[in-house]
C-alpha positions in Angstrom: 91.9 106.0 114.6 95.0 107.0 112.8 95.3 109.3 109.8 97.5 108.4 106.9 100.7 110.3 106.4 101.3 112.4 103.4 103.3 109.8 101.4 101.0 107.0 102.6 98.0 109.0 101.3 99.8 109.6 98.0 99.7 105.9 97.2 95.9 105.9 97.9 95.4 108.9 95.7 97.4 107.3 92.8 95.4 104.1 92.9 93.9 103.4 89.4 92.7 100.3 87.7 95.7 100.3 85.2 98.3 101.2 87.9 97.3 99.6 91.3 99.5 100.7 94.1 100.3 97.4 95.8 103.6 95.6 96.0 104.0 91.8 96.4 106.4 89.0 97.3 106.6 85.5 96.0 108.2 82.9 98.2 108.8 79.2 97.3 108.9 76.7 100.2 110.2 73.2 101.0 107.7 71.5 103.3 110.1 68.7 104.2 111.4 70.8 107.1 107.9 71.2 108.7 106.8 68.9 111.5 105.6 65.7 109.8 107.1 66.9 106.5 103.9 68.4 105.2 102.1 71.7 105.5 98.3 71.9 105.4 96.2 75.0 104.5 94.8 75.2 108.0 98.3 75.4 109.4 99.1 78.4 107.1 95.9 80.1 108.3 97.0 79.5 111.9 100.4 80.9 111.1 98.9 84.1 109.6 96.6 84.6 112.5 99.5 84.2 115.0 101.8 86.5 113.1 99.1 89.1 112.6 98.6 89.4 116.4 101.6 91.6 116.4 100.7 93.5 113.3 97.4 95.3 114.2 97.6 97.6 111.1 96.9 94.6 108.9 93.5 94.2 110.7 92.5 97.8 109.8 90.7 99.2 106.8 90.6 102.5 105.1 88.0 105.1 105.8 87.7 108.0 103.3 86.7 111.5 104.5 83.4 112.6 102.8 84.0 114.7 99.6 87.7 113.9 99.7 88.3 116.9 102.0 91.1 115.3 104.0 93.5 112.4 104.0 91.8 109.1 104.9 92.1 107.2 108.2 93.0 103.7 109.3 90.2 102.2 111.5 89.7 98.8 113.1 87.8 96.4 110.7 85.2 95.0 113.1 84.5 92.2 110.6 88.1 91.1 109.9 88.3 87.5 108.8 91.8 86.2 108.0 90.4 83.5 105.8 89.0 86.2 103.4 92.5 87.3 102.8 94.0 83.8 102.2 93.3 82.0 99.0 94.3 78.4 98.1 94.9 77.8 94.4 96.9 75.4 92.2 98.8 76.0 88.9 97.2 74.5 85.8 99.1 71.8 83.9 102.0 71.5 83.4 102.9 73.4 86.5 106.2 74.8 85.3 108.1 78.1 85.9 106.3 79.8 83.0 102.9 78.8 84.4 103.9 80.2 87.8 105.0 83.5 86.3 101.7 83.8 84.3 99.7 83.2 87.4 101.7 85.6 89.5 101.3 88.3 86.8 97.6 87.8 86.7 97.2 88.0 90.4 99.4 91.1 90.7 97.4 92.9 88.0 94.2 92.8 90.1 93.6 95.7 92.4 93.0 95.1 96.1 89.5 95.4 97.6 89.8 98.9 99.0 86.9 98.3 101.4 88.9 95.6 103.2 92.3 95.5 105.0 94.7 96.2 102.2 96.5 92.9 101.8 95.8 89.4 100.5 97.8 86.2 100.2 97.7 83.2 97.8 99.0 79.8 98.6 99.9 78.2 95.2 100.4 74.4 94.8 101.1 72.3 91.7 104.7 73.4 91.2 105.5 69.9 89.9 107.6 70.8 86.8 109.9 73.5 88.1 113.4 72.1 88.1 115.2 71.8 91.4 112.2 72.1 93.7 111.6 69.3 96.2 108.4 67.2 95.9 105.4 69.0 97.4 106.9 72.4 97.2 104.4 75.3 97.3 104.5 79.1 96.8 103.0 82.0 98.8 102.3 85.3 97.1 101.5 88.2 99.4 100.1 91.5 98.1 100.2 94.5 100.3 99.2 98.1 99.4 102.1 100.5 99.3 100.3 102.8 101.8 101.2 100.1 104.4 104.8 99.5 103.6 107.6 101.6 102.1 110.5 100.9 99.7 111.8 98.3 102.2 108.6 96.4 101.6 110.5 93.3 100.6 111.8 92.9 104.1 108.5 94.1 105.6 106.6 91.3 103.9 109.3 88.8 104.8 109.1 89.7 108.5 105.3 89.5 108.4 104.8 85.8 107.9 108.2 84.1 108.7 109.9 82.6 111.7 113.6 82.0 112.3 113.1 78.4 113.2 110.8 75.6 111.8 108.9 75.1 115.1 108.7 78.3 117.1 107.8 78.2 120.8 104.2 79.3 121.6 103.8 83.0 122.5 103.1 83.9 126.1 99.3 83.9 126.4 99.6 86.4 129.3 101.3 89.0 127.2 98.9 91.7 126.1 98.3 92.1 122.4 98.9 95.5 120.7 95.9 97.7 121.0 93.9 98.1 117.8 92.4 101.3 116.7 89.0 102.7 117.8 85.6 102.2 116.2 84.7 103.7 112.8 84.2 107.5 113.2 81.0 109.1 112.0 80.6 111.6 109.2 80.3 114.6 111.6 83.6 113.7 113.3 85.4 113.2 110.0 84.2 116.5 108.7 85.1 118.3 112.0 88.6 116.9 111.8 88.8 117.8 108.1 88.1 121.4 109.0 90.8 121.6 111.6 93.3 119.7 109.4 92.4 121.9 106.5 93.7 125.0 108.3 96.9 123.1 109.3 97.4 121.8 105.8 97.1 125.2 104.2 99.9 126.5 106.5 101.9 123.3 105.9 101.6 123.7 102.1 102.6 127.3 102.2 105.6 126.5 104.5 106.5 123.5 102.4 106.3 125.4 99.1 108.6 128.1 100.5 111.0 125.4 101.8 111.0 123.5 98.5 111.5 126.7 96.5 114.5 127.4 98.6 115.8 123.9 98.1 115.2 124.1 94.4 117.1 127.4 94.2 120.0 126.0 96.1 120.0 122.8 94.0 120.0 124.8 90.8 122.8 126.9 92.0 124.8 123.8 92.9 124.2 122.3 89.5 125.3 125.6 87.9 128.6 125.7 90.0 129.2 122.0 89.5 128.6 121.1 93.2 125.7 118.8 92.2 125.3 116.9 88.9 122.2 117.8 86.9 119.7 115.2 85.7 120.5 114.1 82.2 117.7 115.7 80.1 118.8 113.7 77.1 117.9 110.2 78.3 116.0 108.7 75.4 112.4 107.3 75.6 111.9 103.6 75.0 109.0 101.2 74.6 108.7 101.3 78.4 107.7 105.0 78.5 104.3 104.7 77.0 100.8 104.5 78.6 100.6 101.6 81.0 97.8 99.0 80.6 96.2 96.9 83.4 98.0 93.7 82.2 101.3 92.5 83.6 104.1 90.0 83.0 106.5 88.6 85.6 109.7 86.7 85.5 112.9 86.5 87.5 116.5 85.4 87.1 118.4 83.9 90.0 122.2 84.2 90.6 124.7 83.5 93.3 125.3 86.3 95.7 128.9 85.3 95.8 129.2 86.1 92.0 127.9 89.6 92.6 130.3 90.1 95.5 133.2 88.8 93.4 132.5 91.3 90.7 132.0 94.1 93.3 135.4 93.3 95.0 137.3 93.0 91.7 135.9 96.3 90.4 136.0 98.2 93.6 132.3 99.2 93.5 129.1 98.4 95.4 126.6 95.6 95.1 124.0 98.0 93.9 126.3 99.2 91.1 126.7 95.6 89.9 122.9 95.2 90.0 122.4 98.4 87.9 125.1 97.2 85.5 123.3 93.9 85.0 119.9 95.6 84.5 121.4 98.2 82.1 123.2 95.5 80.0 120.0 93.4 79.8 118.0 96.4 78.7 120.4 97.3 76.0 120.6 93.7 74.8 116.8 93.4 74.7 116.2 96.6 72.8 119.1 95.8 70.5 117.5 92.5 69.7 114.3 94.4 68.7 116.1 96.9 66.7 115.1 99.7 69.1 118.4 100.3 71.1 119.0 104.1 71.3 122.5 105.5 70.9 122.2 107.6 74.1 122.4 106.2 77.6 119.3 105.0 79.4 118.3 106.2 82.9 116.8 104.6 85.9 115.1 105.6 89.1 116.3 104.2 92.4 114.1 104.2 95.6 116.0 105.4 98.6 115.3 105.0 102.3 114.7 108.4 103.7 114.8 107.2 107.4 118.5 107.1 107.2 118.7 110.6 105.7 116.2 112.6 107.7 114.3 112.6 111.0 111.9 109.7 111.2 108.1 110.4 111.1 105.0 108.4 111.8 104.4 107.7 108.1 104.7 104.1 107.1 106.3 105.3 103.9 109.6 107.2 104.2 111.0 106.6 100.7 112.3 108.9 98.0 113.7 108.5 94.5 117.0 109.4 92.9 117.9 109.2 89.2 121.0 107.8 87.6 122.4 106.9 84.2 122.8 103.3 83.3 125.5 104.3 80.7 124.2 101.8 78.2 126.0 103.8 75.5 129.3 102.3 76.8 130.0 99.0 75.1 132.6 97.7 77.5 130.9 96.1 80.5 133.8 96.9 82.9 134.0 100.6 81.8 130.1 100.8 82.0 130.3 99.4 85.6 132.8 102.1 86.6 130.7 104.8 85.0 127.6 103.6 86.8 129.5 103.6 90.1 130.5 107.2 89.8 127.0 108.3 88.5 125.4 106.5 91.5 127.6 108.3 94.0 126.8 111.6 92.3 123.1 110.8 92.3 123.1 109.9 96.0 125.0 113.1 96.9 122.6 115.2 94.8 119.6 113.4 96.2 120.2 114.9 99.6 119.8 118.4 98.2 117.5 117.8 95.3 113.8 118.5 95.8 113.0 115.9 93.2 113.7 113.1 95.8 110.4 114.0 97.4 108.5 114.4 94.2 106.0 111.6 95.1 104.8 113.7 98.1 102.9 116.0 95.7 100.3 113.3 95.3 99.6 113.3 99.1 100.1 116.8 100.3 96.8 118.1 98.9 93.4 116.7 99.6 92.1 113.7 97.7 89.4 116.0 96.2 92.2 117.8 94.4 94.8 115.1 93.8 92.7 112.3 92.4 91.2 114.3 89.5 94.6 115.6 88.6 96.2 112.1 88.8 93.4 110.7 86.6 93.7 113.5 84.1 97.4 113.0 84.0 97.2 109.3 83.3 94.2 109.5 81.0 96.0 112.0 78.7 99.4 110.3 78.9 101.1 113.5 80.1 104.2 111.5 81.3 105.2 111.2 77.6 105.8 115.0 77.5 108.2 115.1 80.4 111.8 115.8 79.3 113.3 113.6 82.0 113.0 109.9 81.0 113.6 106.8 83.0 113.3 103.4 81.4 112.9 101.4 84.7 112.9 101.5 88.4 115.5 99.4 90.1 115.0 98.6 93.8 117.7 96.8 95.7 116.9 95.2 99.0 119.3 93.2 101.2 117.4 90.3 102.7 118.4 88.1 105.6 121.3 85.7 105.5 119.7 83.1 107.7 116.9 80.7 106.5 113.3 81.7 107.1 110.3 79.4 107.8 106.5 79.6 107.3 104.5 77.0 109.1 107.8 75.0 109.4 108.4 75.0 105.6 111.8 76.4 104.7 111.8 79.5 102.3 114.0 78.5 99.4 113.6 81.4 96.9 112.2 84.9 97.3 111.1 87.4 94.7 109.7 90.9 94.9 107.2 92.8 92.7 106.8 96.6 92.7 104.4 99.0 91.1 104.2 100.5 87.6 103.4 104.1 87.1 102.0 106.0 84.1 104.9 106.3 81.7 107.2 103.7 83.3 106.2 100.2 82.5 109.2 98.2 83.8 110.2 97.5 87.4 113.2 95.5 88.7 113.4 94.2 92.3 116.9 92.9 93.3 116.7 90.8 96.5 119.4 88.9 98.3 118.6 85.9 100.6 120.8 83.1 101.9 123.5 83.3 99.3 121.1 83.9 96.4 120.5 87.1 94.4 117.2 87.3 92.5 116.4 89.9 89.9 112.6 90.0 89.6 111.0 91.8 86.6 107.5 93.3 86.5 106.3 94.9 83.3 103.4 96.0 81.2 102.5 92.9 79.0 102.4 94.9 75.8 105.8 96.5 76.5 107.5 93.2 77.4 105.6 90.5 75.5 108.5 88.0 75.7 109.6 88.0 79.4 111.6 84.7 79.1 113.8 86.3 76.4 114.4 89.3 78.7 115.3 86.8 81.5 118.0 85.4 79.2 119.2 88.9 78.5 119.7 89.4 82.3 121.7 86.1 82.5 123.8 87.1 79.4 124.4 90.6 80.9 125.9 89.1 84.1 128.0 86.7 82.1 129.4 89.5 80.0 130.1 91.6 83.1 131.9 88.8 84.8 134.0 88.0 81.7 135.1 91.7 81.5 135.8 92.2 85.2 136.9 88.9 86.8 140.1 86.9 86.2 139.5 83.9 84.0 139.7 81.5 86.9 137.0 83.2 88.8 134.4 84.1 86.1 130.8 83.6 87.0 129.1 80.3 86.0 125.8 80.2 84.2 122.8 81.0 86.5 121.7 78.0 88.4 118.2 77.5 86.9 119.5 78.0 83.4 122.4 75.6 83.8 121.3 72.1 83.0 124.8 70.5 82.8 127.8 70.9 85.1 130.1 71.7 82.2 130.8 75.4 81.6 128.8 76.7 78.7 129.7 80.4 78.4 132.4 82.6 79.8 
């Protein structure tokens, strides 16, 4: 039996019907590399079973402490059935990219069954009308609760079901499997543990409050003296800062990783700066087309891996957030990219000192009996709309593997990531690199982004404008692959 960490528990406490706290991946596969050139559903079941042998946590379920008096526990699911978590479906006609995006959005909007191990996967066939895909291609969408994986979840999911070769050697049958957790504890044991932990938690909260107060004072002093940049309190609200509904839309734009690197090298910035510039440019274009573009600069939240910044803990989640300006008030793309670069450096430097980087922990440090009613009250009354600090989106950038990955022998061709939406922030971007490709996946509230394909075109146009402003004429970025139907250059 293993108790959830503070940040892991935060995602459980924040779980609501309109804002489920799971992340997801979408992979598209070419079965021609599999033995026999075809992959059957039973082979995928066998692959998941084999891979899960080394991932015992995905065979556990959540047990809540009576009355919400303590953080919940992971315990072994005695009735675990891998086939319950794998679903086999097909796209309706015509089976094109839009149909796939609609299906993925619908699946992502559904909360996970909290009484079962907190993941599920969908094998999706019928991708017959998506340009560029080999015959028989299929997709796999994997949903995993955020309490199981952190901000590097894109790589966590990728590692869960993939091999490095099409036909991996059988595992050594004499090698002992990882030990699973113990049997489900009784109510008396849970309450007894809750009493002991309650005393520890009170001491921890007092100590943590004192430490955070000291950090807050130091950070405020640093802002006042100019050592740390303050958060821009004037970032405007947009259509993405309203109450989030249960309905989702999904789309993605695909680019060449080399194009991003060419812009990075020419401008002397980082890949993440290029990604933020593309997102910021797309947001400004989209809002301008709607007549809603603000004159002030938009802001974004960026998840950061805290493992590299602090001592590691047993929590599955070790992620924080920093905030930066997208400088959408700067018309010139090259100048905007440089401004984003400097703001990102400032945000990262300030993030080490700012207590706001750990703001999400507030949802897990107190018992569920306290946190859940507060979270529900917050969301139900749209209190996020009263916060002075506004972010229009979350942008997560994950560097994936450079070598090809395989599932049941089928080669992974394209990979997309889906994050979570929170009350008051109805737009999420996941930037993921894999085998020379860079995908920018978009998850949004359906009412806030009713025309996702138009927004996809804004992403493509944003990169084109950035390349035209930064690169020499002979090296400017071509149109995105999936949008380019002819070899001739259409836009520069």
